PAVOLUM-325124 format. One record per residue (C-alpha): residue number from 1; residue in three letters; x, y, z. Coordinates in steps of 0.05 Angstrom, whole numbers, always signed. Each point is the difference from the previous one (the first is absolute). Example, Ala and Ser with C-alpha at 12.3 -4.5 7.8 and 13.67 -1.06 7.14 Angstrom:
2
<atom i="1" aa="ALA" px="+246" py="-90" pz="+156"/>
<atom i="2" aa="SER" px="+27" py="+69" pz="-13"/>
This chain:
202
<atom i="1" aa="MET" px="+2013" py="+1236" pz="+1967"/>
<atom i="2" aa="THR" px="+51" py="+55" pz="-12"/>
<atom i="3" aa="PRO" px="-27" py="+68" pz="+24"/>
<atom i="4" aa="GLY" px="-28" py="+41" pz="-57"/>
<atom i="5" aa="LEU" px="+37" py="+58" pz="-32"/>
<atom i="6" aa="VAL" px="-29" py="+68" pz="+21"/>
<atom i="7" aa="VAL" px="+3" py="+51" pz="-56"/>
<atom i="8" aa="ALA" px="-12" py="+74" pz="+11"/>
<atom i="9" aa="VAL" px="-32" py="+34" pz="-60"/>
<atom i="10" aa="ILE" px="+18" py="+74" pz="-2"/>
<atom i="11" aa="GLY" px="-10" py="+57" pz="-49"/>
<atom i="12" aa="GLY" px="-23" py="+72" pz="-3"/>
<atom i="13" aa="ILE" px="-72" py="+20" pz="-8"/>
<atom i="14" aa="GLY" px="-25" py="-18" pz="-69"/>
<atom i="15" aa="CYS" px="+59" py="-46" pz="-17"/>
<atom i="16" aa="GLY" px="-42" py="-63" pz="+1"/>
<atom i="17" aa="LYS" px="+13" py="-30" pz="+68"/>
<atom i="18" aa="SER" px="-74" py="-17" pz="+10"/>
<atom i="19" aa="ALA" px="-5" py="-29" pz="-71"/>
<atom i="20" aa="ALA" px="+59" py="-45" pz="+15"/>
<atom i="21" aa="CYS" px="-30" py="-23" pz="+65"/>
<atom i="22" aa="SER" px="-66" py="-15" pz="-34"/>
<atom i="23" aa="TYR" px="+36" py="-43" pz="-50"/>
<atom i="24" aa="PHE" px="+36" py="-39" pz="+55"/>
<atom i="25" aa="ALA" px="-67" py="-11" pz="+35"/>
<atom i="26" aa="GLU" px="-30" py="-25" pz="-64"/>
<atom i="27" aa="GLN" px="+56" py="-51" pz="-5"/>
<atom i="28" aa="GLY" px="-19" py="-26" pz="+69"/>
<atom i="29" aa="TYR" px="+53" py="+33" pz="+43"/>
<atom i="30" aa="PRO" px="-19" py="+34" pz="+66"/>
<atom i="31" aa="VAL" px="+6" py="+76" pz="-2"/>
<atom i="32" aa="ILE" px="+0" py="+45" pz="+61"/>
<atom i="33" aa="ASP" px="-14" py="+73" pz="-16"/>
<atom i="34" aa="THR" px="+25" py="+43" pz="+57"/>
<atom i="35" aa="ASP" px="-43" py="+58" pz="-25"/>
<atom i="36" aa="GLN" px="-62" py="-43" pz="+7"/>
<atom i="37" aa="VAL" px="+22" py="-23" pz="+70"/>
<atom i="38" aa="ALA" px="+8" py="+73" pz="+19"/>
<atom i="39" aa="LYS" px="-69" py="+17" pz="-28"/>
<atom i="40" aa="GLN" px="-31" py="-56" pz="+41"/>
<atom i="41" aa="LEU" px="+34" py="+26" pz="+62"/>
<atom i="42" aa="MET" px="-33" py="+68" pz="-14"/>
<atom i="43" aa="GLN" px="-71" py="-29" pz="+0"/>
<atom i="44" aa="THR" px="-48" py="+23" pz="+55"/>
<atom i="45" aa="GLY" px="+18" py="-34" pz="+65"/>
<atom i="46" aa="GLN" px="+67" py="-27" pz="-25"/>
<atom i="47" aa="ALA" px="+66" py="+13" pz="+36"/>
<atom i="48" aa="GLY" px="+29" py="+48" pz="-52"/>
<atom i="49" aa="LEU" px="-59" py="+48" pz="+0"/>
<atom i="50" aa="GLN" px="-6" py="-4" pz="+76"/>
<atom i="51" aa="ALA" px="+73" py="+20" pz="+7"/>
<atom i="52" aa="ILE" px="-8" py="+58" pz="-49"/>
<atom i="53" aa="ILE" px="-61" py="+25" pz="+39"/>
<atom i="54" aa="ALA" px="+40" py="-5" pz="+64"/>
<atom i="55" aa="HIS" px="+56" py="+43" pz="-29"/>
<atom i="56" aa="HIS" px="-38" py="+48" pz="-45"/>
<atom i="57" aa="GLY" px="-72" py="+1" pz="+25"/>
<atom i="58" aa="ASN" px="-58" py="-1" pz="-49"/>
<atom i="59" aa="ARG" px="+29" py="+46" pz="-52"/>
<atom i="60" aa="PHE" px="+4" py="-55" pz="-52"/>
<atom i="61" aa="LEU" px="-68" py="-31" pz="+13"/>
<atom i="62" aa="THR" px="-65" py="+9" pz="-38"/>
<atom i="63" aa="PRO" px="-63" py="+20" pz="+38"/>
<atom i="64" aa="GLN" px="-16" py="-75" pz="+0"/>
<atom i="65" aa="GLY" px="+64" py="-15" pz="+38"/>
<atom i="66" aa="GLU" px="+36" py="-33" pz="-58"/>
<atom i="67" aa="LEU" px="+68" py="+19" pz="-28"/>
<atom i="68" aa="ASP" px="-3" py="+58" pz="-49"/>
<atom i="69" aa="ARG" px="+51" py="-30" pz="-48"/>
<atom i="70" aa="PRO" px="+4" py="+59" pz="-49"/>
<atom i="71" aa="LYS" px="+10" py="+49" pz="+57"/>
<atom i="72" aa="LEU" px="+54" py="-43" pz="+32"/>
<atom i="73" aa="ALA" px="+35" py="-12" pz="-68"/>
<atom i="74" aa="ALA" px="+2" py="+74" pz="-15"/>
<atom i="75" aa="ALA" px="+31" py="+16" pz="+67"/>
<atom i="76" aa="PHE" px="+46" py="-61" pz="-2"/>
<atom i="77" aa="PHE" px="+34" py="+23" pz="-65"/>
<atom i="78" aa="SER" px="+4" py="+73" pz="+19"/>
<atom i="79" aa="ASP" px="+22" py="-2" pz="+73"/>
<atom i="80" aa="GLN" px="+66" py="-36" pz="+12"/>
<atom i="81" aa="LYS" px="-8" py="-2" pz="+75"/>
<atom i="82" aa="LEU" px="-69" py="-30" pz="-5"/>
<atom i="83" aa="LYS" px="+25" py="-50" pz="-51"/>
<atom i="84" aa="HIS" px="+55" py="-22" pz="+48"/>
<atom i="85" aa="ASP" px="-49" py="-4" pz="+58"/>
<atom i="86" aa="ILE" px="-50" py="-43" pz="-39"/>
<atom i="87" aa="GLU" px="+55" py="-46" pz="-25"/>
<atom i="88" aa="GLN" px="+27" py="-9" pz="+71"/>
<atom i="89" aa="ILE" px="-70" py="-22" pz="+21"/>
<atom i="90" aa="ILE" px="-18" py="-44" pz="-59"/>
<atom i="91" aa="HIS" px="+64" py="-34" pz="-23"/>
<atom i="92" aa="PRO" px="+12" py="-40" pz="+64"/>
<atom i="93" aa="LEU" px="-72" py="-26" pz="-2"/>
<atom i="94" aa="VAL" px="+8" py="-19" pz="-73"/>
<atom i="95" aa="ARG" px="+66" py="-35" pz="+13"/>
<atom i="96" aa="GLN" px="-32" py="-40" pz="+56"/>
<atom i="97" aa="GLN" px="-57" py="-25" pz="-43"/>
<atom i="98" aa="VAL" px="+43" py="-14" pz="-62"/>
<atom i="99" aa="SER" px="+53" py="-37" pz="+41"/>
<atom i="100" aa="ALA" px="-53" py="-47" pz="+27"/>
<atom i="101" aa="GLN" px="-27" py="-14" pz="-70"/>
<atom i="102" aa="VAL" px="+70" py="-11" pz="-29"/>
<atom i="103" aa="GLU" px="+17" py="-50" pz="+55"/>
<atom i="104" aa="VAL" px="-60" py="-43" pz="-19"/>
<atom i="105" aa="LEU" px="+7" py="+7" pz="-75"/>
<atom i="106" aa="LYS" px="+74" py="-18" pz="-1"/>
<atom i="107" aa="THR" px="-19" py="-70" pz="+24"/>
<atom i="108" aa="GLN" px="-52" py="-9" pz="-55"/>
<atom i="109" aa="HIS" px="+28" py="+33" pz="-63"/>
<atom i="110" aa="LYS" px="+65" py="+3" pz="-39"/>
<atom i="111" aa="LEU" px="-9" py="+74" pz="-17"/>
<atom i="112" aa="ILE" px="-33" py="+55" pz="+40"/>
<atom i="113" aa="PHE" px="-7" py="+71" pz="-26"/>
<atom i="114" aa="VAL" px="-5" py="+62" pz="+44"/>
<atom i="115" aa="ALA" px="-17" py="+66" pz="-33"/>
<atom i="116" aa="ILE" px="+36" py="+55" pz="+37"/>
<atom i="117" aa="PRO" px="-8" py="+72" pz="-24"/>
<atom i="118" aa="VAL" px="+43" py="+33" pz="+54"/>
<atom i="119" aa="ILE" px="+73" py="-15" pz="-15"/>
<atom i="120" aa="SER" px="+23" py="+11" pz="+72"/>
<atom i="121" aa="GLN" px="-43" py="-60" pz="+20"/>
<atom i="122" aa="VAL" px="+28" py="-50" pz="-50"/>
<atom i="123" aa="MET" px="+57" py="-27" pz="+42"/>
<atom i="124" aa="GLN" px="-38" py="-1" pz="+66"/>
<atom i="125" aa="PRO" px="+16" py="-67" pz="+32"/>
<atom i="126" aa="ALA" px="-74" py="-13" pz="+13"/>
<atom i="127" aa="TYR" px="-13" py="-8" pz="-75"/>
<atom i="128" aa="GLN" px="+55" py="-53" pz="-7"/>
<atom i="129" aa="ILE" px="+16" py="+23" pz="-72"/>
<atom i="130" aa="ASP" px="+46" py="-46" pz="-40"/>
<atom i="131" aa="HIS" px="-4" py="+35" pz="-68"/>
<atom i="132" aa="VAL" px="-21" py="+69" pz="-24"/>
<atom i="133" aa="LEU" px="-35" py="+7" pz="-67"/>
<atom i="134" aa="LEU" px="-5" py="+70" pz="-28"/>
<atom i="135" aa="ILE" px="-53" py="+19" pz="-51"/>
<atom i="136" aa="GLU" px="+21" py="+66" pz="-32"/>
<atom i="137" aa="CYS" px="-18" py="+46" pz="-57"/>
<atom i="138" aa="ASP" px="+16" py="+69" pz="-27"/>
<atom i="139" aa="PRO" px="-24" py="+58" pz="+46"/>
<atom i="140" aa="ALA" px="-40" py="+31" pz="-57"/>
<atom i="141" aa="LEU" px="-37" py="-65" pz="-9"/>
<atom i="142" aa="GLN" px="-12" py="-4" pz="+75"/>
<atom i="143" aa="ARG" px="-34" py="+68" pz="-1"/>
<atom i="144" aa="GLN" px="-42" py="-19" pz="-60"/>
<atom i="145" aa="ARG" px="-23" py="-66" pz="+30"/>
<atom i="146" aa="VAL" px="-18" py="+30" pz="+68"/>
<atom i="147" aa="ALA" px="-36" py="+59" pz="-31"/>
<atom i="148" aa="THR" px="-42" py="-47" pz="-42"/>
<atom i="149" aa="ARG" px="-12" py="-52" pz="+54"/>
<atom i="150" aa="ASP" px="-13" py="+45" pz="+60"/>
<atom i="151" aa="GLN" px="-23" py="+64" pz="-32"/>
<atom i="152" aa="ARG" px="+51" py="+38" pz="+42"/>
<atom i="153" aa="ALA" px="+27" py="+69" pz="-15"/>
<atom i="154" aa="ILE" px="+71" py="+1" pz="-26"/>
<atom i="155" aa="GLU" px="+22" py="+41" pz="+60"/>
<atom i="156" aa="GLN" px="-25" py="-53" pz="+48"/>
<atom i="157" aa="ILE" px="+34" py="-55" pz="-40"/>
<atom i="158" aa="GLU" px="+65" py="+39" pz="+1"/>
<atom i="159" aa="SER" px="-5" py="+8" pz="+75"/>
<atom i="160" aa="ILE" px="-10" py="-75" pz="+10"/>
<atom i="161" aa="MET" px="+57" py="-18" pz="-46"/>
<atom i="162" aa="ALA" px="+46" py="+50" pz="+34"/>
<atom i="163" aa="GLN" px="-12" py="-33" pz="+67"/>
<atom i="164" aa="GLN" px="+14" py="-70" pz="-26"/>
<atom i="165" aa="ALA" px="+70" py="-29" pz="-7"/>
<atom i="166" aa="ASP" px="+37" py="+22" pz="-62"/>
<atom i="167" aa="PRO" px="+12" py="-51" pz="-55"/>
<atom i="168" aa="ALA" px="+74" py="-8" pz="+17"/>
<atom i="169" aa="THR" px="-17" py="-18" pz="+73"/>
<atom i="170" aa="ARG" px="-51" py="-52" pz="-23"/>
<atom i="171" aa="GLN" px="+50" py="-29" pz="-50"/>
<atom i="172" aa="ASP" px="+54" py="-6" pz="+53"/>
<atom i="173" aa="LEU" px="-47" py="-40" pz="+44"/>
<atom i="174" aa="ALA" px="-26" py="-46" pz="-55"/>
<atom i="175" aa="ASP" px="+24" py="-70" pz="-15"/>
<atom i="176" aa="SER" px="-41" py="-3" pz="-64"/>
<atom i="177" aa="ILE" px="-28" py="+57" pz="-44"/>
<atom i="178" aa="ILE" px="-57" py="-3" pz="-50"/>
<atom i="179" aa="ASN" px="-11" py="+60" pz="-44"/>
<atom i="180" aa="ASN" px="-75" py="+10" pz="-10"/>
<atom i="181" aa="THR" px="-1" py="+50" pz="-58"/>
<atom i="182" aa="SER" px="-44" py="-38" pz="-49"/>
<atom i="183" aa="SER" px="-66" py="-38" pz="+3"/>
<atom i="184" aa="LEU" px="-30" py="-42" pz="+55"/>
<atom i="185" aa="ALA" px="+12" py="-61" pz="-44"/>
<atom i="186" aa="ALA" px="+74" py="+18" pz="-4"/>
<atom i="187" aa="LEU" px="+3" py="+8" pz="+76"/>
<atom i="188" aa="HIS" px="-31" py="-69" pz="+9"/>
<atom i="189" aa="GLN" px="+50" py="-30" pz="-48"/>
<atom i="190" aa="ALA" px="+58" py="+30" pz="+38"/>
<atom i="191" aa="LEU" px="-29" py="-23" pz="+67"/>
<atom i="192" aa="GLN" px="-10" py="-70" pz="-28"/>
<atom i="193" aa="ALA" px="+74" py="-3" pz="-21"/>
<atom i="194" aa="TRP" px="+21" py="+27" pz="+68"/>
<atom i="195" aa="LEU" px="-42" py="-52" pz="+36"/>
<atom i="196" aa="ALA" px="+30" py="-56" pz="-42"/>
<atom i="197" aa="SER" px="+71" py="+22" pz="+18"/>
<atom i="198" aa="VAL" px="-16" py="+6" pz="+75"/>
<atom i="199" aa="THR" px="-37" py="-66" pz="+6"/>
<atom i="200" aa="GLN" px="+57" py="-36" pz="-36"/>
<atom i="201" aa="ARG" px="+50" py="+28" pz="+50"/>
<atom i="202" aa="ASN" px="-43" py="-19" pz="+59"/>
């Protein structure tokens, strides 16, 4: 069997990356969400949280010894040095786990999707990316979606967006682009057409 095609799904917060990955999963394709892998690594007793405790002590723990996610998130997006430190701890662990999953899935499936929110990680050799699919939308729509979905303050949304790659950088990296500015049904239709074109080529 020819090894499966590994597709990175990228996009800014609120652009529809998760919605696209949910659609692919519903169609029976394996989807690896690097955010979810990172969250699992931050569970009590897991390697990611243990490493953070080793570097930063208990400052991001609840009294019960679990990760205080809101506290860490607030610090992560407001302190560039801390953000860099946390990424240097977590990203190698995520790459290790995802790489192992991709190796297995490539022997079993024709298409494998990897959701990668951090642009600098997309071309890491460990992920074995063959194709980059960008889900994008207008920045104003991004803010509206995130504010509705997460109940975040506009200032916090702006801070997150400012720290993500700009649209031009994402577009330069992408092999395919889907503009998600309409309904979920319209996104699904566009994804269906994209899938048809990719599976025909491969």
